[in-house]
C-alpha positions as CSV (number, residue, x, y, z in Angstrom):
1,X,-46.7,-11.6,28.2
2,X,-44.4,-14.2,26.5
3,X,-46.9,-14.7,23.7
4,X,-47.0,-10.9,23.2
5,X,-43.2,-10.6,23.1
6,X,-42.8,-13.6,20.5
7,X,-45.2,-11.7,18.1
8,X,-42.5,-9.0,17.8
9,X,-39.8,-11.5,16.9
10,X,-39.3,-11.7,13.2
11,X,-39.2,-15.2,12.2
12,X,-35.8,-16.3,10.4
13,X,-36.0,-16.9,6.7
14,X,-34.8,-20.3,5.2
15,X,-31.6,-18.6,4.2
16,X,-31.0,-17.4,7.8
17,X,-31.8,-20.9,9.2
18,X,-29.3,-22.5,6.7
19,X,-26.6,-20.0,7.9
20,X,-27.3,-20.9,11.5
21,X,-26.8,-24.4,10.8
22,X,-23.5,-23.7,9.0
23,X,-22.4,-21.7,12.0
24,X,-23.4,-24.6,14.4
25,X,-21.2,-27.0,12.3
26,X,-18.3,-24.7,13.0
27,X,-19.0,-23.6,16.5
28,X,-21.0,-26.6,17.9
29,X,-23.9,-24.4,18.9
30,X,-26.8,-22.6,17.2
31,X,-26.4,-18.9,17.2
32,X,-28.9,-16.7,19.1
33,X,-27.9,-13.3,17.7
34,X,-27.6,-14.1,14.0
35,X,-27.3,-10.5,13.0
36,X,-23.8,-10.1,14.5
37,X,-22.6,-13.3,12.7
38,X,-24.0,-11.9,9.4
39,X,-22.1,-8.6,10.0
40,X,-19.0,-10.7,10.9
41,X,-19.0,-12.4,7.6
42,X,-19.5,-9.3,5.5
43,X,-16.3,-7.9,4.0
44,X,-15.9,-4.2,3.5
45,X,-16.0,-4.7,-0.4
46,X,-19.8,-5.6,-0.4
47,X,-20.8,-3.5,2.7
48,X,-23.2,-0.5,2.7
49,X,-22.8,2.9,4.4
50,X,-24.8,3.1,7.5
51,X,-23.8,6.5,8.9
52,X,-23.3,10.0,7.5
53,X,-19.6,9.8,8.9
54,X,-18.9,7.0,6.3
55,X,-19.2,4.0,8.5
56,X,-20.2,0.8,6.9
57,X,-22.0,-2.3,8.1
58,X,-18.7,-4.3,7.4
59,X,-17.0,-6.7,9.8
60,X,-14.1,-4.5,10.6
61,X,-15.3,-3.3,14.2
62,X,-16.1,-7.1,15.0
63,X,-12.6,-7.8,13.8
64,X,-11.2,-5.3,16.2
65,X,-13.1,-7.1,19.1
66,X,-12.3,-10.5,18.1
67,X,-8.6,-9.7,17.9
68,X,-8.5,-8.6,21.3
69,X,-10.4,-11.5,22.7
70,X,-8.3,-14.0,20.7
71,X,-5.0,-12.6,22.1
72,X,-6.3,-12.7,25.6
73,X,-7.6,-16.3,25.3
74,X,-4.4,-17.5,23.6
75,X,-2.3,-15.8,26.2
76,X,-4.0,-17.5,29.0
77,X,-3.9,-20.8,27.2
78,X,-0.2,-20.7,26.6
79,X,0.4,-19.2,30.2
80,X,-1.1,-22.4,31.6
81,X,0.4,-24.8,29.1
82,X,3.9,-23.8,29.6
83,X,4.3,-23.0,33.3
84,X,8.1,-22.6,33.2
85,X,8.6,-20.7,30.0
86,X,9.4,-17.0,29.8
87,X,7.6,-14.1,28.5
88,X,9.7,-14.1,25.3
89,X,8.8,-17.6,24.5
90,X,5.1,-17.0,25.2
91,X,5.0,-13.8,23.2
92,X,6.7,-15.5,20.2
93,X,4.4,-18.4,20.2
94,X,1.3,-16.4,20.5
95,X,2.4,-14.2,17.5
96,X,2.7,-17.4,15.6
97,X,-0.7,-18.6,16.4
98,X,-2.4,-15.3,15.8
99,X,-0.3,-14.3,12.7
100,X,-2.5,-13.2,9.6
101,X,-1.2,-16.2,7.6
102,X,-2.1,-18.7,10.4
103,X,-5.5,-17.1,10.9
104,X,-6.1,-17.3,7.1
105,X,-5.3,-21.0,7.0
106,X,-7.3,-21.6,10.0
107,X,-10.4,-20.0,8.4
108,X,-10.0,-22.1,5.3
109,X,-9.6,-25.4,7.4
110,X,-12.9,-24.7,9.4
111,X,-14.4,-23.6,6.1
112,X,-15.4,-20.2,7.3
113,X,-14.1,-18.9,4.0
114,X,-17.2,-20.3,2.3
115,X,-19.7,-18.3,4.4
116,X,-17.7,-14.9,3.9
117,X,-19.3,-12.4,1.6
118,X,-17.0,-10.4,-0.5
119,X,-16.3,-9.0,-4.0
120,X,-14.2,-11.5,-5.9
121,X,-12.3,-8.6,-7.4
122,X,-11.0,-7.9,-3.8
123,X,-8.7,-11.1,-4.2
124,X,-6.8,-9.3,-7.1
125,X,-5.3,-7.2,-4.1
126,X,-2.4,-9.1,-2.7
127,X,-3.1,-7.6,0.8
128,X,-6.6,-8.7,0.9
129,X,-5.9,-12.1,-0.8
130,X,-3.4,-12.9,2.3
131,X,-5.8,-11.7,5.0
132,X,-9.6,-11.5,4.0
133,X,-10.5,-14.8,5.6
134,X,-8.1,-14.4,8.7
135,X,-9.8,-11.0,9.4
136,X,-13.2,-12.5,8.9
137,X,-12.2,-15.2,11.5
138,X,-11.3,-12.6,14.1
139,X,-14.8,-10.8,13.4
140,X,-16.4,-14.0,13.7
141,X,-14.8,-14.5,17.1
142,X,-16.1,-11.1,18.1
143,X,-19.5,-12.2,17.2
144,X,-19.2,-15.4,19.2
145,X,-18.2,-13.2,22.1
146,X,-21.2,-11.0,21.8
147,X,-23.6,-13.9,21.2
148,X,-22.5,-16.1,24.0
149,X,-20.0,-14.1,26.3
150,X,-16.3,-14.7,27.2
151,X,-16.6,-18.2,28.4
152,X,-18.4,-19.5,25.1
153,X,-15.7,-17.8,23.1
154,X,-13.0,-19.2,25.2
155,X,-14.5,-22.7,25.0
156,X,-14.9,-22.4,21.2
157,X,-11.3,-21.3,20.6
158,X,-9.8,-23.8,23.1
159,X,-11.9,-26.9,22.2
160,X,-12.5,-26.3,18.5
161,X,-9.5,-24.2,17.2
162,X,-6.6,-25.0,19.3
163,X,-7.4,-28.5,20.0
164,X,-8.1,-29.7,16.5
165,X,-6.5,-27.3,14.0
166,X,-3.4,-25.9,15.6
167,X,-0.5,-27.8,16.5
168,X,1.1,-25.7,19.3
169,X,3.9,-28.0,20.1
170,X,5.0,-28.1,16.5
171,X,4.6,-24.4,16.2
172,X,7.1,-23.6,18.8
173,X,9.9,-25.2,16.8
174,X,8.8,-23.7,13.5
175,X,11.5,-21.2,12.2
176,X,10.1,-17.9,11.3
177,X,13.1,-15.6,11.2
178,X,14.6,-16.8,8.0
179,X,16.3,-13.5,7.3
180,X,18.3,-13.8,10.6
181,X,19.2,-17.3,9.9
182,X,20.3,-16.4,6.4
183,X,22.5,-13.7,7.6
184,X,24.0,-16.0,10.1
185,X,24.6,-18.6,7.3
186,X,26.4,-16.0,5.3
187,X,28.7,-14.9,8.1
188,X,29.5,-18.5,9.0
189,X,30.3,-19.5,5.4
190,X,32.0,-16.3,4.2
191,X,29.1,-15.6,1.7
192,X,27.9,-12.1,0.7
193,X,24.1,-11.9,1.5
194,X,22.2,-9.0,-0.2
195,X,18.5,-8.2,-0.2
196,X,17.5,-6.3,-3.1
197,X,14.3,-4.2,-2.8
198,X,11.7,-3.3,-5.5
199,X,8.4,-1.4,-5.1
200,X,5.3,-0.9,-7.1
201,X,1.8,0.6,-6.4
202,X,-1.1,-1.8,-6.4
203,X,-4.3,0.5,-5.9
204,X,-3.9,2.1,-2.5
205,X,-1.0,-0.4,-1.5
206,X,2.6,-0.5,-2.0
207,X,4.0,-3.8,-3.0
208,X,7.5,-4.8,-2.1
209,X,9.5,-7.3,-4.1
210,X,12.5,-8.6,-2.4
211,X,15.2,-10.6,-4.2
212,X,18.0,-12.5,-2.3
213,X,21.3,-12.5,-3.7
214,X,24.0,-14.7,-2.5
215,X,27.6,-14.3,-3.9
216,X,26.0,-12.5,-6.9
217,X,23.5,-15.1,-7.6
218,X,19.6,-14.8,-7.4
219,X,18.6,-17.2,-4.9
220,X,15.0,-16.3,-3.9
221,X,12.3,-13.8,-4.5
222,X,9.1,-12.8,-2.8
223,X,6.2,-10.0,-2.8
224,X,4.2,-8.7,0.1
225,X,2.7,-5.5,1.2
226,X,5.0,-5.7,4.2
227,X,8.7,-5.3,3.5
228,X,9.6,-7.4,6.5
229,X,7.3,-10.1,5.5
230,X,8.6,-10.1,1.9
231,X,12.2,-10.3,3.2
232,X,11.3,-13.4,5.3
233,X,9.6,-15.1,2.6
234,X,12.4,-14.4,0.1
235,X,15.0,-15.8,2.7
236,X,12.9,-18.8,3.1
237,X,12.9,-19.5,-0.5
238,X,16.6,-18.9,-0.6
239,X,17.1,-21.8,1.9
240,X,14.7,-24.0,-0.1
241,X,16.5,-23.3,-3.3
242,X,19.9,-24.2,-1.5
243,X,18.1,-27.2,0.1
244,X,19.5,-26.3,3.4
245,X,17.4,-26.4,6.7
246,X,18.1,-23.1,8.8
247,X,19.8,-24.3,12.0
248,X,18.8,-22.9,15.5
């Protein structure tokens, strides 16, 4: 019976075997269901339509799954690591870990970006440039979950990602609300703080350009598809330009 079943299993190509080894280098184990990893690494820009409703064989559905699994595992990890911290602290720290910027950087650290299939023109879009690899990492986690189950995915995230590539203790003291700190700085030092907003269209996206003006002087500028993110980035640049560290 086993021999009969094996005859129906399509042998992997040299390219697939090579991909399996690259995945093992990241996860620590050889994948069983290679198809789901192939899909996890396929960006929308190079995917094909597979259903008459317009659905494509991209990594977006796996990204949805991986996002949910990642949030659950990180939440449990922080819950156990900080037994006396309140909900606000845990929520803020989790947000830092799973932020799009953090995941994008993490994907590059583990060299997952080298496995992602995408149209190079996609990087001209500021939104994709800031998220394409982070989204692929979430999809990759979705593939790990499907391939090995929750425990395998949890072990990978805890032992391979959180232990070696994310300094959780450092993250908890990393400032992220630069806009709020800048406004406080202005109030304490009798300075006028203004955030000048500019907008432009980039394909289907609206790009926000935020300029920080302090007492009539330009002190920092940033662009992002998120107005709030652009404000935070511009405020951070203002602190850097003034050579001031935002205080708690």
